[in-house]
Residue, then its C-alpha position, 0 to 999 in steps of 0.5 A: x332559952x327557946x332552944x334549950x330544949x332542942x339542945x338538951x334533946x340534941x346532947x341526950x339523944x345520942x346516948x339514949x339511942x346507944x342505951x336502947x339499941x345496946x339493951x335491944x342487941x344484948x336480949x337478942x344475943x341471949x336469946x340466940x344463945x339460948x337457942x343454941x343451948x336448946x339445939x344441943x340439948x335436943x340434938x344430944x337426946x337424939x344422938x343418944x338414942x343410938x350411935x352411928x354415922x348416920x345418927x350423927x349426921x341427923x344429930x347434926x341436922x337437929x342442932x342446926x335446923x331443928x329437925x331431921x334433914x330434908x329439902x327445905x331447912x333453915x337454920x335455926x339462928x342466922x350464920x348457924x352451920x353444920x361445920x359449927x356442930x361437933x359430936x363426941x361418943x366416949x365411955x365415962x368412968x362412974x363410981x359403980x361402973x362405965x357408961x357411955x356418953x355423947x357429947x353435942x358442941x356448938x363451936x365458934x358461933x358468931x352473932x352479928x347484931x343489927x347495928x355493928x356500932x359500937x361493938x362489932x361481932x361476938x363469938x360466943x364460946x363453946x356450947x355444949x350438952x352430954x347425955x348417957x347413951x342409950x344401951x344397945 
């Protein structure tokens, strides 16, 4: 009877730790996803001001770093690179005519948990935002 509590603790400790770390990593993944979603929205807003290669390059910096390109830049989330960001401009027809839109997409972002067990990295699906282009 004296060692029963220690044995019960040893049996329950592993599932409790998996549950605790799983909850923590799920919360971190949701935080990163939300950060990427906001980054696409900010970059689309920036890119919608005017079209051009320079404007698109700055919009990529806004998506990855949360600010204009400069000397000391840190990605908003670890592992996010400019290669993950795609910007496209197109004309979309509506019931009353056509409008120019810009779409910013973050592709293939791989979320890596702090503790890789029991699952490895998770690759998010495409995260995108489309906004109406400002009239030029």
